N, C-alpha and C positions, 0 to 999 in steps of 0.2 A: 961384510962384503955383500951379503944378500940384500940388505937394506938399500945399499947404493944402487944395486941392480934394479930393485923395485922402483926406486925414485926415478931412475933413468927411463925405465919402461913407461911409467906413468906420465912423465913429461913428454915423451915421444908420442904417446896416445893423445894427450891434450893438444899437442902441436898439430897432429894430423887432423883432429876434429875441427880445430880452428881454421885450418887451411882448406877444409872441404868446400868445394864449389858446386853449383848446380847449373847444369845446362838446361836449355828449354825442354829437351826430352825428359831429363830427370825430373823437372817440375811437373811435367805431364804424368809421369809415373806416380809421383806423390799424390797428384790429384785423384788418380784412379784408385789408389790404395786407401786414402784417408778421408776423402770428401764425404761429409755427412749426408748431403743430399743424395749422392749416388748409393750410399749404403742403405738409406731409408727407402729408396725406390726399389731396391731388390726385394724388400718385403712385399711390395705390391705384386711382384712376379710370383712369389711363393704363395700369396693369397689366391692368385688366379689359378695356380696349380691345384690348390686345395678345393676350389670350387669345381674344377673339372672332375676330380675324384668324387665329390659329392653328387654331381649330376649323373654320374655313371650308376649310382645305386638305384635299386628298385624301390618302389614305394612300399612301406611296411604293410603287412597284412592286418586286417581288422578282426578282432575277436569280440563277439557279442555274447553276453549271458542274459537270458530272459526267461519268462514264465516260471520264475522261482516263487513257490507258495510258502508263506510263513505260518500257515495254519491249515486246518482241514475242516471239511463239512461232512454232512451225512452221505453225500454221493461219492465220497472218496474211495477209490479202489485201493486194494492192498497190493503193494509192489515189493519186489525183493529189496533187501537192505542195500543201501549204497556202500556203507562201510560200518562195521561193528553192528550195533543195534540202532543205527540211525538211517533214516531215509525210506522207511516202509510206506510212507504217504507223501513222499517228496517228489514234486514235479520240477523239471528243469529243461531249458532249451539252450543249446550252444550253436554258434555259427561262426565259421572262419571264412573271411572274404579276402580275396587277392585281386587287385586291379591289374589288368594286363593292357598296356598301352599299344595301340595299333598304329600303322602307317609310319613306323620308325620314329615316333616322336622323341623318345629318349635319346636316340643316336643323334637326331638333329639338334637337340638342345646341347648335347656334348660338343658337337661341332661348333655351335655358337659360342660356348664357353672357351673353346680352343682359340677362336678368333679374338675373344676378349683378352685371353692371355697374350696373344700377339700384340694387342694394343699396349699391354703393360711392358712387353719387351721393346716395342717401338718407343714408348715413353722414356724408358731407360736409355735407349740409344740416342734419342733426341736430347735428353738432359746431358748425357755425356758429351755429345758434340757441342752443345751450347756452352758448357763449362770449359771445354778445351778451347773453343774460340775465344771465350772471355779471358782465359789464361794467355792465349796467344796475343790478344789485344793488349792485355796488361803488360806482358813481357816486352813487346815491341815498343809500347808507349814509354815504358821505363827506360829502355835503351835510348830512345829518341830524346827524352828529357835529360838523361845523363850526358848525352853529347852536347846538347844545348847548354847544359850547366858548365861543362868544360870550356866551351866557347866564351860564355859570359864571365867565367872566372878569369880567363886570360885577359879579357878586356878590363875587368875591374882592377886586376893587378897593374895593367898599363896605366889606367887613370889614377890609381893610388900613387904610382911613381911620379906621374906628371903633376898631381896635386901637390905633392911635397915640394917639387921643384918650383912650381908657380907660386906657392905660398912664400917660399924663401925669397924669390925675386920680387914678389909683391911687397913683402916687408921691407926690402931694400929700395923700393920705389923704382925698380928697373923696368917693371911692366905695369900696365894699368890693373887696378884691383878687379875691374870687370872681367878680365881674362881669367883670373883666379876663380871668380864666382862661376864663370861658365864651366870650368873644369869641375868644380865642386858639384854643380847641378847635374852635369853629365854622369859624374861618379855616383851620385845619389840615385839617379834613375836606373843605372845598371845594377847597383846593389839591390834596389827594389826588385828588378827582374830576377836576380839571383835568389832572393828569398822566395819569390813566387815559384820559381823552378824547383827549389828545394821542397816546398810544400807539395807541389804536384808529383814530384818523384816519390815522396813519402806516401802519397795517396796510392800510387800504383804499386809500390812495394807492399803496402798493407793489403791491397786486393790480392796480390800473389800469396801472401800469408794466409788469407781467409780461404782461398780456393784450394791451397795445398794442405790446409789445417796444420801449418807449422809456423808457430810464432817466433821460432829461434832464427829464422833466416835473416841475414844481415845484407847490407849493400855490397860488401866485399865478397859475398858468396855467390852473387848472381853473375854468371858468365855472360859477357856481351860479345856479340859476333856481328860481322858486317853482312849486310844483305846483298846477295849477288844480283846483278842487274840483268839476269837472263832467265827470269822466272817464266816468261811466256813460252820459252822453249820446252818447259816441262809439262805444259798443258796438253793432255791427250787429244788426238784428232777426233775420236769418237766420244767427245765429252757429253754430247746431248744424250746418247744412249746410256752412258754412265749415270747421267742425271736421273733418268726414269728408273734405272735399276736400283739406285742407292739413296735417292733423296728421301728423307724421312717424311716430309710433308706429303709427298706423293704416295708413299707407301701407306701412310695412315689413312689417306683418303681412299685408296684402293681397298684397304681393310674395312673401311666404313661401307663401301659398296658391297663387299663380300658378306658383311654382317647383315646388311639389308636384304640381300638375296637369301641368306640362311633364315632370316626371320620370316620371309615370305614362304619358304618351304615349311616352316613350323606352322604358320597360320593355315596353309593349305592342308596340312596333316590334321589340324584340329577339327576340321569339318567331319572327319571320320570318327565315330564314337568309340570310346574305349570299352573293353569288356571287363566285367567284374564276375569272377568265378566264386561260387560259394560251396562250402562243405558244412552241412548242418547235422546236428544230433538233437533229437527230441525224446525226452523220457516222460512217459505217461501223459502225453498231450495229444495222442492220435490213436488211430485204431491199432497201431503197433506200440507195444510198451517201450521198446528201444528202437527209435527210428533214426536211420542214417540216410541222408539224401544229398544230392548235388544239384547245383543250379547255376545259371548264368544270367546276368542282367546287362543292359546297355541302354544308353539314351537313344531315342528315336529322332533322327535329324529331320524333323518336319518343319518346325518354326525357325530354328537357328542353324544355319549352315556356315556360320562364321564369315559371311560375305563382306561385312563392314571391315573387319580386321584384315582380310585378304586384300581388299581394295586399298586400305591405308598402307599396307606393306608394299604393294605394287608401286604406289606413289613415292614411298621412301626410297625404293630402288632407283626410280627415275631421277629423284633429287640427288642421290649419291653419285649417279653417273654424270649428271650435269656439273656437279661440284668438282668431280675428278677432272673433267675436261677444262674447267676454269683454272684449276690448280696447274695443269700442264702448261697452259698458255702463259700464266704468270711466271712459272719457273723458267720457261724458255726466254722470256723477256729479261728476267733477272740475270740469267746466264750470259746472254749476249752483252748486256750492259757491263757486267763485271769483267768479261773478257776484253771489252773495249777499254775499260778503265786501266786494267793491268798493262795493256799494250801502249796506251797513251802515256801513262806515268813512266813506263820503261823508256820510251823514246825521249821524253823530256829529260829524264835523269841522265841518260847517256850523253845528251847534248851538254848538260851542265858539267860533265866530267872533262870537257875539252880544256877547261882552265883548272888545273890541279889545285887541291886545297892548300898544298904547301906553297904553291906560287902565290895564292891569295894571302897566305900568312906572311910571306916575304914582302908583299906590298905594304903591309902595316909597318914593318920595320923601315921601309923606304920612306913612307909618309912621315914617320916619326923623325927621321933624319931631315927631311925637307922642312918640317916644322921647326926643328932646332936651328936650322940654317936660315929660317924666316923666308924660305922659298915659297911656302904656302901660308895662308892665314890660319888662325886657330879654328875659325868657323868651318873652313874647308876641311880641316883635319877631323873635326867632330862629325861633320856630314859624312865623310868617308867611313868612319868607324861605324856609324849608325847604319849606313848602306851595307857595309860588310856584314854586320850582325844580321840584318834583315835577310840578306842573300843566303848566308850560311844556315840560318834557322829555317828559311823557306825550303832549302834543299833537304834538311833533316825532316821537316814536316811532310814534304812530298814523298820522301823515302818511306816514312811511316804509313802514309796513305796507300802507297804502292804495295807494301807488305800486307796491310790489313785487307785490301781488295783481293789479294791473292788468297789470304786465309778465308775470306768470305766465299770465294769460289770453291775452295776445298770443302768448306762446311756445306755449301749448297749441293755439291755433287757427292759428298761423302767419300771423297777420294784422298789419297795421300800421294800426290804427284809433285 
């Protein structure tokens, strides 16, 4: 009895795993958890953290040992032993030196490293948003190609049925062979379109697999949803403010400006000399047998007051500020262009909905009846089918462009509206 229960549980588990589907959000979650580029980028952040810790450390003290004599001469004085029976004629000098940085140089360098860590964080966020946008584009493109494939499949099935009928009538000499050839040519063209769509769909599916790092995803597991035609209503009114608050390009340029300003502070501090404190011990080298003294040394800022580096840092600050203003103008232009695209696509798609897709499909059946009753010619029927395919595919492509423009707007502003 237990073996049957085990087999039943196993089959149920397998059935559930096979039936598992992935929504767009689920695919994004998989991207965040599994993508190798994101995982690798996290090590850059950890490296930046380590550099901050390193920059906080004081410089090591310097120990000098000097004046050590390996022999003696006739003028050698007799000194107390160093240890045991050794060192009665041994001279030695020791000096311990510690550099103390002035003008808060170390703190300023720590601040600069913190800004460099912010660069790493922004790089990670930028990579995440780019990959999420790529996944969005791949997902919506996959959905669009799938819908075009369904459309072409229905047309191919229609032409296959007509081809069989026309072949039979042609063999009986009831219709010209040229009509059969026209049906065959149209069928071949649509079959070619179907192969191209299959290849394109597989390309987008493979991209989804690469981004999510899951090779087991199949076509049947990807959930496809309809795109609502009211996306413009979700766009915030204060989108321009959100743009400057969350756009990664702007934040990175602002951080470049902050780094340039921090570097200027460091260069200005460098014109103030550091102090080196010394503690020295001298045995047998002075008027005192065991001499302990202290001292301090510093560079005299006479010839070099770091003017060149300060001037260069000032110019880099101005450069960063101008670049920041340029980025702001570019982002505002892109923002307005994308908002206009979303609204324009939306208006056009809403107009296209006035003729329902089911009504257009019904027109095919009516045209097929008219063809059978010879109320229209074969060429008129073929022209209608091609126009129908072009119109339906055009609507699908415009819907894709509409969604991609909306996704670009989200990427640009860093929002989830």
